[in-house]
C-alpha positions in Angstrom: -63.8 -77.0 51.4 -65.6 -75.0 54.1 -68.2 -72.8 52.5 -70.1 -71.8 55.6 -68.8 -68.2 55.4 -69.9 -66.2 52.4 -66.8 -64.1 52.4 -68.5 -60.7 51.6 -67.0 -57.4 52.6 -68.9 -54.2 53.3 -68.8 -53.2 49.7 -70.0 -56.5 48.4 -72.9 -56.5 50.9 -74.0 -53.1 50.0 -74.1 -54.1 46.3 -76.2 -57.1 47.2 -78.7 -55.0 49.0 -78.9 -52.2 46.4 -79.5 -54.9 43.7 -82.4 -56.4 45.7 -84.1 -53.1 46.1 -83.6 -51.4 42.8 -86.4 -51.3 40.4 -86.1 -53.3 37.0 -86.4 -50.1 35.1 -83.5 -48.5 37.0 -81.4 -51.6 36.2 -82.3 -51.6 32.4 -79.9 -53.9 30.5 -77.0 -53.8 33.0 -75.0 -56.9 33.6 -74.2 -58.4 36.9 -70.6 -57.3 36.6 -71.9 -53.6 36.3 -73.6 -53.9 39.7 -70.7 -55.4 41.8 -67.1 -54.6 42.8 -64.3 -57.0 41.5 -64.0 -58.4 45.1 -67.4 -60.0 45.0 -66.6 -62.4 42.1 -64.0 -63.9 44.3 -66.3 -64.7 47.3 -67.8 -68.0 48.4 -71.3 -66.4 47.9 -70.6 -65.9 44.1 -69.1 -69.3 43.7 -72.2 -71.0 45.3 -74.7 -68.7 43.5 -73.2 -68.9 40.0 -72.6 -72.6 40.0 -76.1 -73.3 41.4 -78.1 -71.1 39.1 -75.6 -71.0 36.1 -74.9 -67.1 36.2 -72.0 -65.5 34.4 -70.7 -62.1 35.1 -72.1 -60.8 31.7 -75.7 -62.0 32.5 -78.6 -59.7 33.3 -78.6 -57.9 36.7 -82.4 -58.0 36.5 -82.4 -61.8 36.4 -80.0 -62.1 39.3 -82.2 -59.6 41.3 -85.2 -61.8 40.6 -83.4 -64.8 41.8 -82.2 -63.1 44.9 -85.7 -62.0 45.8 -87.5 -65.2 44.7 -85.2 -67.4 46.7 -84.7 -65.1 49.6 -85.9 -67.8 52.0 -83.0 -70.0 51.0 -80.1 -67.5 51.1 -79.0 -68.9 54.3 -78.7 -72.4 53.0 -76.9 -71.9 49.8 -73.9 -74.1 51.1 -76.1 -77.1 52.0 -79.0 -76.7 49.6 -81.4 -77.5 52.5 -85.1 -76.8 51.3 -84.5 -77.8 47.7 -87.0 -80.4 46.3 -85.9 -83.1 44.0 -87.9 -85.6 41.9 -87.3 -89.3 42.6 -86.3 -90.1 39.1 -85.0 -87.9 36.3 -87.3 -85.0 35.4 -88.3 -86.5 31.9 -89.7 -89.6 33.6 -91.0 -87.9 36.7 -92.9 -84.9 34.9 -92.9 -85.1 31.2 -94.0 -88.8 30.6 -96.8 -88.8 33.1 -98.3 -85.6 31.7 -97.9 -86.8 28.1 -99.7 -90.0 29.0 -102.5 -88.1 30.9 -103.0 -86.0 27.8 -103.0 -89.0 25.3 -105.5 -90.8 27.4 -107.8 -87.8 26.9 -107.4 -87.7 23.1 -104.5 -85.4 22.6 -102.6 -86.3 19.5 -98.7 -85.8 19.1 -97.1 -85.5 15.7 -93.3 -85.7 16.0 -90.5 -84.8 13.6 -92.5 -82.0 12.1 -90.9 -78.4 12.0 -93.0 -75.3 11.8 -90.9 -72.9 9.6 -93.2 -69.7 9.2 -96.4 -68.2 10.3 -98.9 -65.9 8.3 -100.9 -63.4 10.2 -104.4 -62.2 9.1 -104.2 -58.5 7.7 -105.8 -55.9 9.8 -105.0 -53.4 12.6 -105.2 -53.9 16.4 -105.9 -57.7 16.4 -103.2 -60.3 16.0 -104.5 -63.5 14.5 -102.5 -66.5 13.1 -104.3 -67.7 9.9 -101.7 -70.2 8.5 -98.7 -72.3 9.7 -96.1 -73.5 7.3 -94.2 -76.7 8.2 -91.8 -79.4 6.8 -92.7 -83.0 7.4 -90.7 -85.9 5.8 -88.9 -83.3 3.7 -92.1 -82.0 2.3 -93.4 -78.4 2.7 -97.0 -78.3 4.0 -99.4 -75.8 5.6 -102.3 -75.6 8.0 -105.0 -73.1 7.5 -106.5 -72.3 10.9 -110.2 -72.3 11.3 -112.4 -70.3 13.7 -111.9 -71.7 17.2 -108.4 -73.1 16.5 -105.5 -72.0 18.9 -101.8 -72.0 18.5 -99.3 -72.2 21.4 -95.7 -71.5 20.4 -92.4 -72.3 22.0 -90.7 -69.1 21.2 -87.1 -70.2 21.8 -85.7 -73.0 23.7 -82.7 -73.4 26.0 -81.9 -76.7 24.5 -82.4 -75.8 20.8 -79.7 -77.1 18.6 -78.0 -79.2 21.3 -75.7 -82.0 20.0 -74.2 -85.0 21.7 -70.7 -86.4 21.3 -69.3 -89.7 22.7 -66.5 -91.2 24.6 -64.2 -90.5 21.7 -65.8 -87.4 20.1 -66.6 -83.9 21.1 -70.1 -82.6 20.4 -70.7 -80.2 17.7 -71.4 -76.5 18.1 -74.5 -75.2 16.1 -75.2 -71.6 16.2 -78.6 -71.5 14.7 -81.7 -72.5 16.7 -84.9 -73.4 14.8 -87.3 -72.2 17.4 -85.5 -68.9 17.7 -85.6 -68.5 13.8 -89.4 -69.1 13.7 -89.7 -66.4 16.6 -87.6 -64.0 14.5 -89.9 -64.3 11.5 -93.0 -63.8 13.7 -91.5 -60.7 15.4 -90.5 -59.2 12.0 -94.0 -59.5 10.8 -95.8 -58.4 13.9 -95.0 -55.8 16.5 -95.2 -56.7 20.2 -93.7 -60.1 19.9 -90.4 -59.3 21.5 -86.8 -59.3 20.3 -85.4 -62.8 19.9 -82.0 -61.6 18.7 -81.2 -60.4 22.2 -81.2 -64.0 23.3 -80.2 -66.0 20.1 -77.4 -64.0 18.6 -74.5 -64.3 21.0 -73.8 -68.1 21.2 -70.3 -67.6 22.7 -71.9 -66.1 25.8 -74.9 -68.4 26.1 -73.3 -71.9 25.6 -72.0 -74.5 27.9 -71.3 -78.2 27.8 -72.9 -80.7 30.1 -72.1 -84.4 30.4 -74.1 -87.5 31.5 -71.9 -90.4 32.7 -73.1 -94.0 33.1 -71.0 -96.0 35.5 -71.1 -99.9 35.1 -70.2 -100.2 38.7 -70.5 -98.4 42.1 -66.9 -97.4 42.5 -67.1 -93.7 41.8 -70.3 -93.3 44.0 -68.7 -95.3 46.8 -65.8 -92.7 46.7 -68.1 -89.8 46.6 -70.2 -91.0 49.6 -67.0 -91.5 51.6 -65.5 -88.1 50.6 -68.7 -86.0 51.3 -70.0 -88.0 54.3 -73.5 -87.8 52.8 -75.5 -90.4 51.1 -75.7 -90.2 47.4 -78.9 -88.4 46.3 -79.2 -86.2 49.5 -76.6 -83.6 48.7 -76.4 -81.1 45.9 -73.9 -80.0 43.1 -70.3 -80.6 44.0 -68.4 -77.6 42.4 -64.7 -77.3 41.7 -64.4 -73.4 42.1 -60.8 -73.4 40.8 -61.4 -75.5 37.7 -60.5 -73.7 34.5 -63.7 -75.1 32.9 -65.8 -74.2 36.0 -66.8 -77.9 36.7 -69.7 -79.0 38.7 -71.4 -82.3 39.1 -74.1 -84.1 41.0 -74.6 -87.7 41.9 -78.4 -87.9 41.9 -80.6 -90.3 43.8 -80.3 -93.8 42.3 -81.8 -95.3 40.3 -82.0 -92.1 38.1 -83.9 -94.0 35.3 -86.7 -96.5 35.6 -85.6 -100.0 35.2 -81.9 -99.0 35.9 -79.9 -102.0 37.1 -78.7 -101.8 40.8 -75.1 -102.0 39.7 -75.3 -99.2 37.2 -75.0 -95.5 38.5 -75.6 -92.2 36.6 -74.2 -88.9 37.3 -74.4 -85.6 35.6 -72.3 -82.5 35.3 -71.4 -79.3 33.4 -68.9 -76.7 32.8 -69.6 -72.9 32.8 -66.6 -72.0 30.7 -66.4 -74.5 27.9 -64.1 -72.1 25.9 -61.4 -72.1 28.5 -58.4 -74.7 28.6 -58.6 -77.5 31.2 -56.2 -77.7 34.1 -55.0 -81.3 33.1 -56.5 -81.9 29.7 -55.0 -78.8 27.9 -57.8 -78.2 25.6 -61.1 -76.1 25.7 -63.9 -78.3 27.2 -66.0 -77.8 24.0 -63.4 -79.6 22.1 -63.2 -82.6 24.4 -64.6 -86.1 24.1 -66.4 -87.8 27.0 -63.2 -89.6 28.0 -61.3 -86.3 28.1 -63.9 -84.7 30.2 -63.7 -87.7 32.8 -59.9 -87.3 32.8 -60.1 -83.8 33.8 -62.8 -84.4 36.4 -61.1 -87.3 38.0 -57.8 -85.6 38.0 -59.3 -82.7 39.9 -60.7 -85.2 42.4 -57.2 -86.7 42.9 -58.4 -90.1 41.5 -55.4 -90.6 39.1 -54.7 -94.1 40.6 -58.2 -95.4 39.9 -58.7 -93.4 36.6 -58.0 -96.3 34.2 -60.7 -98.5 36.1 -63.1 -95.6 36.3 -62.9 -94.6 32.7 -63.0 -98.1 31.3 -66.2 -98.9 33.1 -67.9 -95.6 32.2 -69.8 -94.2 29.2 -69.7 -90.4 29.3 -71.7 -88.4 26.8 -70.9 -84.7 26.4 -73.7 -82.4 25.2 -73.1 -79.0 23.7 -76.0 -76.6 24.5 -75.5 -73.3 22.5 -78.5 -71.5 24.0 -78.5 -73.0 27.6 -78.1 -69.6 29.4 -79.6 -67.4 26.7 -82.6 -66.6 28.9 -80.2 -64.7 31.3 -78.9 -62.3 28.6 -79.2 -58.5 29.3 -82.5 -57.4 28.1 -85.2 -54.8 28.3 -88.7 -55.8 29.5 -90.2 -55.5 26.0 -87.5 -58.1 24.7 -89.8 -60.7 26.0 -93.4 -61.0 24.8 -96.4 -61.7 27.2 -97.7 -65.2 27.2 -100.6 -63.9 25.2 -99.5 -60.6 23.4 -101.9 -57.7 23.5 -104.4 -58.0 20.7 -103.9 -61.7 20.1 -107.1 -63.7 19.1 -105.8 -67.2 18.8 -102.2 -67.7 19.8 -99.9 -67.5 22.9 -96.3 -68.2 23.8 -95.1 -70.8 26.4 -91.4 -70.7 27.1 -88.5 -69.3 29.1 -88.6 -66.3 26.9 -91.9 -64.8 27.6 -92.5 -62.2 30.3 -93.9 -63.1 33.7 -93.2 -60.3 36.1 -91.0 -61.3 39.3 -90.7 -64.9 38.2 -87.3 -66.6 37.5 -86.5 -68.4 34.3 -84.4 -71.7 34.1 -87.1 -73.4 36.2 -89.7 -76.0 35.5 -92.1 -73.6 37.4 -91.7 -70.7 35.0 -92.6 -73.1 32.0 -95.6 -74.3 33.8 -96.9 -70.9 34.8 -96.2 -69.4 31.2 -98.3 -72.3 29.8 -101.1 -71.8 32.2 -101.3 -68.1 31.6 -101.5 -68.7 27.8 -104.0 -71.5 27.9 -106.3 -70.1 30.7 -106.4 -66.7 28.9 -107.1 -68.1 25.4 -109.6 -70.6 26.5 -111.2 -68.1 29.1 -110.6 -70.6 31.9 -111.8 -69.1 35.1 -109.2 -70.7 37.5 -106.6 -69.0 39.7 -103.0 -69.4 38.5 -100.7 -70.1 41.4 -99.1 -67.0 42.6 -95.4 -66.3 43.2 -94.8 -66.2 46.9 -93.3 -62.7 47.8 -90.7 -63.9 50.0 -88.8 -60.6 49.4 -91.6 -58.7 51.2 -91.5 -60.8 54.4 -89.4 -59.1 57.1 -88.4 -62.5 58.5 -86.7 -63.6 55.4 -85.2 -60.1 54.6 -83.6 -60.4 58.1 -82.3 -63.8 57.6 -80.9 -63.0 54.1 -79.1 -59.9 55.4 -77.7 -61.8 58.5 -76.3 -64.5 56.1 -74.4 -61.7 54.3 -72.4 -61.1 57.5 -71.6 -64.7 58.0 
């Protein structure tokens, strides 16, 4: 489909401009739906924006405003994704493993399969000091008493908390309690100024979606997609099916996607924004579907029924239920997210998508990195500059380009 034109009318354009210039205080906990006319949600602009960033109509207007301003320089290229940077391999092998190895080479010790379940704060007014961690290891309850000079960095909430993976024949399980959120709730109940985790964690029906990772044992599907799109695999962006009941999108990433991946094996990924809705071909909610059923729905939308038996028999598709994947977008007040180092903290900080960094956008690697930098640099009193957020929304050139694209 030709998505060059954004399809916005004068009312839609006015609403976009008003959202961009309104203060976050004025927006409060309004939703995106509160800020736009019904016509906006049937435009090409919304199809592109919502599928790229995973916005739903009930998400925070503040978050959409931040995204609009933060990526104003890319507004004119939404339909091509020109200017988007990608890693050569999957993000785990491109970023996480190299950082982990670098740290381990310098003496950092990792202890896995240990769950912190509670935190004790030292009594006293003004200062906030963690004095004890309670955790479970191998089924046994243990504790760590912090000494002078010890520091603690918490992940207060996680988008991938309580995710579960299905199989080709089984749907993933929906889990509604997240362990990192539960720890955050305990901390916030004991000490003021640590945010409001319930805003993000207590509405799974509005924060969940299902993703899927498909391993193809031959190149057939990738060959079809290259011919269909006219672009080489790995150079394009998401392929979105705007009229799919599940809100399906998928992406054929640059191959190999994993280190040591054989040449004849290909991997693609996708997700559905509306896992609770019925499919158009598989008459079930996506969240109740196996990997095979999800492929059946996808390939049917792509008019590949004649090749479906071969495509499915040569594929392993693993669906993943992520109950909190868009929880960071839920409507909120500024105080609902704590600072990376809360006022009065002497020895602990937060590093996640759920601490507050003014003007920055969650659901990005950069947000996680910047939150960690702020927490660590502050607690260790490291005198290094933290990379600033580029203010594209203040540059007349990019403002002009963005508004011009609204009239396309």
